[in-house]
Each structure stands twice: as structure tokens, then as C-alpha cells.
C-alpha positions as CSV (number, residue, x, y, z in Angstrom):
1,M,7.0,23.0,14.4
2,H,10.0,21.1,13.1
3,N,13.8,21.2,13.6
4,P,16.6,18.6,13.5
5,S,15.7,17.4,17.0
6,F,12.0,17.7,17.4
7,S,8.8,17.8,15.3
8,S,5.3,18.4,16.6
9,W,1.6,18.6,15.4
10,E,-1.8,19.4,16.4
11,L,-4.0,16.4,17.0
12,T,-5.7,15.9,13.8
13,N,-6.9,12.9,11.6
14,G,-4.7,10.8,9.4
15,L,-1.0,10.1,8.9
16,L,1.3,12.7,10.5
17,Y,4.7,11.3,9.7
18,S,6.3,8.4,7.9
19,Y,9.6,6.7,9.0
20,V,9.2,3.9,6.5
21,E,12.8,4.2,5.3
22,N,14.2,4.1,8.9
23,R,15.9,0.9,10.2
24,Y,12.9,0.7,12.5
25,P,10.1,1.5,10.1
26,T,7.3,3.4,11.8
27,K,4.4,5.6,11.0
28,L,2.6,8.1,13.2
29,Y,-1.2,8.5,12.9
30,A,-3.7,10.6,14.9
31,F,-7.5,10.2,15.2
32,D,-10.0,12.8,16.1
33,N,-13.7,11.4,16.3
34,K,-13.5,9.9,12.8
35,P,-13.6,6.2,12.0
36,A,-10.3,4.7,10.7
37,E,-9.3,1.2,9.6
38,F,-5.8,-0.3,9.8
39,S,-4.5,-3.4,8.0
40,R,-2.5,-6.3,9.5
41,Y,-0.1,-6.1,6.5
42,D,1.7,-3.2,4.8
43,D,3.4,-3.6,1.5
44,T,5.3,-0.4,1.4
45,I,8.6,-1.8,2.2
46,N,10.2,-3.1,-1.0
47,G,6.8,-4.4,-2.2
48,M,6.9,-7.1,0.4
49,P,4.1,-7.8,2.9
50,Y,5.2,-7.0,6.4
51,A,3.3,-7.8,9.6
52,N,2.4,-4.7,11.6
53,T,2.0,-3.9,15.3
54,Y,-0.1,-0.8,16.2
55,F,0.5,1.0,19.6
56,G,-2.2,3.4,20.5
57,F,-3.2,5.9,23.2
58,V,-6.6,7.4,23.9
59,F,-6.3,11.0,24.8
60,E,-9.8,12.1,25.2
61,G,-13.3,10.6,24.8
62,D,-14.5,7.0,24.3
63,T,-13.0,5.0,21.4
64,L,-14.6,1.9,20.0
65,L,-11.8,-0.6,19.1
66,S,-13.1,-3.4,16.8
67,T,-11.4,-6.4,15.4
68,D,-12.9,-9.5,13.6
69,T,-13.5,-11.2,16.9
70,S,-13.9,-8.6,19.6
71,E,-15.0,-5.0,20.5
72,F,-13.7,-2.9,23.3
73,I,-14.6,0.6,24.6
74,L,-11.5,2.5,25.6
75,K,-11.7,5.4,28.0
76,S,-9.3,8.5,28.2
77,G,-5.8,7.5,29.5
78,M,-6.0,3.9,28.2
79,Y,-3.6,2.4,25.7
80,F,-3.4,-0.6,23.5
81,S,-1.4,-2.8,20.9
82,V,-2.9,-4.7,18.1
83,N,-1.3,-7.1,15.7
84,K,-4.3,-7.7,13.4
85,K,-6.7,-5.7,11.2
86,F,-8.8,-3.4,13.3
87,E,-11.0,-0.3,13.3
88,I,-11.5,2.6,15.6
89,N,-14.3,4.9,16.0
90,G,-14.8,7.9,18.3
91,G,-12.4,9.7,20.7
92,K,-9.1,11.3,20.1
93,G,-5.6,9.9,20.3
94,I,-2.6,8.6,18.5
95,I,-1.6,5.3,16.8
96,I,1.9,4.3,16.1
97,Q,2.6,1.5,13.5
98,R,5.6,-0.5,13.8
99,L,6.2,-2.3,10.4
100,G,7.8,-5.8,10.3
101,E,7.2,-6.7,13.9
102,K,4.5,-8.8,15.6
103,G,3.6,-7.6,19.1
104,M,0.9,-8.8,21.4
105,N,-2.8,-7.9,21.4
106,M,-3.1,-5.9,24.7
107,I,-5.3,-3.3,26.4
108,G,-4.3,-1.4,29.5
109,G,-4.7,1.8,31.6
110,E,-5.6,4.3,32.6
111,I,-2.1,5.7,33.1
112,E,-1.2,6.4,36.7
113,E,-0.2,9.6,38.3
114,Q,3.5,9.0,38.1
115,G,5.8,6.2,36.8
116,R,6.9,3.0,38.5
117,L,10.7,3.3,37.6
118,N,13.3,6.0,38.3
119,Y,14.4,7.8,35.2
120,I,16.7,10.9,35.1
121,D,16.7,14.1,36.8
122,G,13.7,13.5,39.1
123,C,11.5,12.1,36.4
124,T,9.8,8.6,36.5
125,D,8.7,6.1,33.8
126,S,6.4,3.2,33.4
127,L,6.8,0.4,30.9
128,L,3.1,0.3,29.6
129,I,3.6,-2.3,26.8
130,P,6.9,-4.1,27.1
131,P,8.8,-5.6,24.3
132,V,7.6,-9.2,23.5
133,L,11.4,-10.0,22.8
134,R,14.5,-8.2,23.6
135,G,14.9,-5.6,20.7
136,N,11.3,-5.2,20.1
137,A,9.3,-2.0,20.4
138,C,7.6,-0.7,23.6
139,L,5.3,1.9,24.9
140,N,6.1,4.1,27.9
141,H,4.6,6.7,30.2
142,L,7.0,9.5,31.4
143,H,6.0,11.6,34.4
144,F,7.7,15.0,35.0
145,P,7.1,16.7,38.3
146,D,7.0,20.5,38.4
147,K,10.3,22.4,38.2
148,I,12.2,19.7,36.3
149,D,15.3,20.7,34.2
150,Q,16.5,17.6,32.3
151,T,20.1,17.0,31.3
152,M,20.6,17.6,27.5
153,H,20.6,14.1,25.8
154,T,19.9,12.2,22.6
155,H,18.3,8.8,21.8
156,P,19.6,6.1,19.4
157,S,16.2,5.8,17.7
158,M,13.2,8.0,17.3
159,R,10.7,8.7,20.1
160,V,7.1,9.1,19.2
161,G,4.2,10.2,21.3
162,M,2.1,12.9,22.8
163,V,1.7,15.2,25.9
164,A,-1.2,13.3,27.8
165,K,-1.4,15.9,30.6
166,G,0.3,19.2,31.7
167,K,2.8,21.5,30.0
168,G,6.5,22.3,29.7
169,N,9.2,23.0,27.2
170,C,11.5,21.0,24.8
171,V,14.9,22.7,24.8
172,T,17.0,22.1,21.7
173,P,20.1,23.9,20.2
174,F,17.9,24.8,17.3
175,G,15.1,26.5,19.2
176,D,12.8,25.8,22.3
177,I,9.3,24.4,21.7
178,E,6.4,24.8,24.0
179,L,4.9,21.5,25.2
180,Y,1.2,21.5,25.8
181,T,-1.7,18.9,26.6
182,G,-2.7,17.1,23.4
183,Q,0.4,17.9,21.4
184,V,1.7,15.1,19.1
185,F,5.5,14.9,18.7
186,I,8.6,13.1,17.4
187,I,12.0,13.4,19.0
188,H,14.4,12.5,16.1
189,E,17.1,10.0,16.6
190,E,20.7,10.8,17.0
191,T,22.3,9.7,13.8
192,G,25.9,11.3,14.1
193,E,24.9,14.2,11.9
194,Y,25.2,17.8,12.9
195,S,23.2,21.0,12.2
196,K,23.8,24.7,12.9
197,G,22.2,25.8,16.1
198,L,21.0,29.2,17.0
199,S,24.3,30.1,18.4
200,G,25.9,29.4,15.1
201,K,27.7,26.3,16.3
202,Q,27.2,22.8,15.1
203,Y,25.1,20.5,17.3
204,K,24.1,16.8,17.2
205,N,20.7,16.2,15.5
206,G,18.3,14.9,18.1
207,S,19.9,16.9,21.1
208,H,17.1,18.0,23.6
209,C,15.9,18.0,27.1
210,F,12.5,18.7,28.7
211,Q,11.6,21.3,31.2
212,T,8.7,21.9,33.5
213,F,7.9,25.0,35.5
214,D,4.7,25.5,37.6
215,S,3.0,22.4,36.1
216,T,3.6,18.6,36.1
217,M,3.7,16.9,32.8
218,D,2.8,13.3,31.5
219,V,4.2,12.1,28.2
220,I,3.4,8.8,26.2
221,A,6.5,7.7,24.4
222,Y,7.0,4.9,21.8
223,H,10.3,3.4,21.4
224,P,10.7,1.3,18.1
225,D,13.5,-0.8,19.6
226,S,14.9,-1.8,23.0
227,D,18.0,-3.4,24.6
228,Y,15.7,-5.0,27.2
229,G,13.3,-7.9,27.3
230,P,12.8,-11.6,27.3
231,Q,15.1,-13.8,25.2
232,H,14.2,-17.4,24.1
233,E,16.9,-18.8,26.5
234,K,16.3,-16.2,29.2
235,H,12.8,-15.4,30.5
236,P,11.0,-16.1,33.8
237,M,9.6,-19.5,32.9
238,I,12.6,-21.1,31.7
239,N,14.9,-19.4,34.2
240,R,12.8,-20.7,37.1
241,T,12.5,-24.3,35.7
242,I,15.0,-26.3,37.7
243,V,16.3,-29.7,36.7
244,D,18.5,-31.3,39.4
245,G,19.3,-27.9,40.9
246,V,20.2,-26.3,37.6
247,S,18.1,-23.7,35.8
248,A,16.8,-24.9,32.4
249,S,18.1,-21.6,30.8
250,N,21.6,-23.3,31.3
251,I,20.7,-26.6,29.8
252,K,20.8,-26.1,26.1
253,E,20.0,-29.7,25.1
254,I,16.5,-29.5,26.5
255,Q,15.6,-26.0,25.3
256,S,12.9,-25.8,22.6
257,K,13.9,-24.9,19.1
258,V,10.4,-24.1,17.8
259,I,10.1,-20.3,17.7
260,R,12.7,-18.1,15.9
């Protein structure tokens, strides 16, 4: 299913969608009980090697994640990010590649029954893998109680993920899409472009909202960018380092100039 706001796929093996030409270059993969290998670098952007970060979610079964130094068994509902070459074997799930960005090596989960943060229209959200730096990519868990009718909205960058549990609808001006457990999807970004909706009127590409009826729904959502996160001059360690009553975040002459 594809329209100017929403695209979806069955959970199958391999590359499902490439956003390499996007300002936040991203690729969406799925795995279904077949081994796969992912590289630390990808040279598809202007022929130059770009570091990668991979965000993953295990939907079903046990998945063996192997790097050159470690092996982990991930259970259903667990998630990860990897910034080096790795292999997976077994289980079902998704892997989202963010080109040109170096995240952390992390494993977490299982996802909880609801989010830790308030979102909109009765929904909640948890920031599963936060941005390493403000502006970086992140991975989220959205929880929808039953009988939710979201406000129509857009996002300034793509949202990539899957329905981890439950069911609902994605409502768009270009047609409604049934949401179901195990479905992989992309919500396309709002670019200022318009397309003709079912009513014959022009609507912003990316316009959508989610609904639930007699079921709750849990969604894993990757954001390729953020307007939130630590900064070199603003983070918990430096903020709470006090020199003569003044936070080190406000004393530029002693701040490190190593990482940029």
C-alpha cells in the first residue's frame, strides 16, 4: 500500500525502501528467519564512505546479533542500535539504517505496556534509543489505548517503523490504511508539496492520523533527526559541574574542544 502520506509492507526479507537521496539518508530493511550481514560503511552517497548506525526491533522469535567482539540473543520486543559491522540470524523484525551518523552500540527492552511520556490525544511515548547529540536519530515506542482518534498532522521528516502489537487505522486524505500487528510502514515527510485527495481537493503530502477502535496498538517509530538531545556545552555532566558556584556549562574557557 502506497500513497503520498503512507507506505506499508508485509514483513519480508531484504531492503524494503531507500531514502538515500533524502536530507536524512535512511534505508528500511526487514528480516524473517534468514541470516543477514550489515556493513559499518556505505559508499552509496556520492561515492564517499559514510559511517552507519543501524536501529533494530525484534518483532518475533529469538535473534542472534553478532559483531566482531560480541554475541547477543535478542527476544521478542527487544531493540538495539549498532554502529559497526554485524550479522543477524533468526527471528523476525526490522532494521533501519541511518547513513552518515554514528550512534551508540545499545541493546534494550522488552518494550513496556505503555509509554513513559505524554504524547497527543491520549497516546503515550517512550524514547527507547535517544539521540547521542541534539539533531541525531532516535527510536521510539508509541502506545495507543483503544478508541483513540488522533488529530490530523504531519512530520518534518519521515517516520519509519512497524506495528508491534494490536491494530488500528491510518487515516489520510488519500485513503485509509488498516494497521495490523507485524506491518512495516513509512509515514512520508511533509515537504510542502500537495496531492489530490479522494475528495478531489489538494492536501499536504504526509497528512495522517492514527485511530484505534476495540484494540490497543503499539508502534515502533524511528525518527531520522531530532530537535532534542545533549549538546557539547549542555549535558548533565557539564551542567552539574560547579566552579565557585557557576555551572561549567557557562564557563567557556574551561570547556573541552576535543569532539566536534
